C-alpha positions in Angstrom: 105.4 92.1 99.8 104.1 89.7 97.3 101.4 90.0 95.0 99.9 88.5 92.0 97.1 89.7 90.1 95.2 87.2 87.6 95.2 87.5 83.6 91.7 89.8 83.0 92.4 91.3 86.5 89.1 89.5 88.0 91.5 88.9 91.3 94.4 89.9 93.1 96.6 88.4 96.2 98.5 90.2 98.7 100.7 88.3 100.5 102.7 90.3 103.7 105.6 88.8 105.5 106.5 90.6 108.9 109.3 89.9 111.1 108.3 89.4 114.4 110.5 87.6 116.0 114.3 85.7 115.7 112.9 82.8 113.9 109.4 83.9 113.3 107.3 85.9 110.4 103.9 86.5 110.2 102.4 85.9 106.9 99.0 87.8 106.1 96.8 87.3 102.6 94.4 88.9 101.6 92.7 87.9 98.5 90.3 90.7 96.3 87.8 90.1 94.1 86.4 92.5 91.3 83.2 94.1 92.7 81.0 92.5 90.6 77.6 90.6 92.1 78.4 88.0 89.3 81.6 87.1 90.2 80.8 87.1 94.4 78.2 84.9 93.9 80.5 82.6 91.4 83.2 82.6 94.1 80.6 81.9 97.1 79.7 78.8 95.2 82.2 77.4 93.0 85.9 79.2 94.0 85.9 79.4 97.4 86.4 75.8 98.4 89.0 75.4 95.5 91.5 79.0 96.9 90.7 77.0 99.9 92.2 73.8 99.1 95.1 75.9 97.0 95.6 78.3 99.8 96.0 75.1 102.4 98.7 73.3 99.6 100.6 76.6 99.2 100.9 77.0 103.1 102.2 72.9 103.3 105.1 73.7 100.5 106.0 76.6 102.1 106.2 74.4 105.5 108.2 72.0 103.7 110.5 74.3 102.0 111.3 76.5 104.9 112.0 72.8 107.2 114.7 71.9 104.3 116.2 75.1 104.2 116.6 75.3 108.0 118.0 71.7 107.9 120.7 72.8 105.3 121.2 76.2 107.2 121.9 73.8 110.3 123.8 71.1 108.6 126.0 74.4 106.9 126.9 75.6 110.2 128.1 72.6 111.8 130.4 71.7 108.7 131.9 75.3 109.5 132.2 74.4 113.2 133.9 71.7 113.4 
């Protein structure tokens, strides 16, 4: 599990990684907001789309990183096999 808490502790993100197969991992992300009426309204009006955009970008970055890592491992295996 990996977590991040914002300064001022107004929100926290928890990421859970679970191995579900030989080359598969399930990622679950939970975002917790401070239980406060104004925070909820602000999130719905202004922050939700920002978080969605940042989350999508993070997933794209993770996919690129994993692809590059896999390619490097595959290349390394072939170098030592021959």
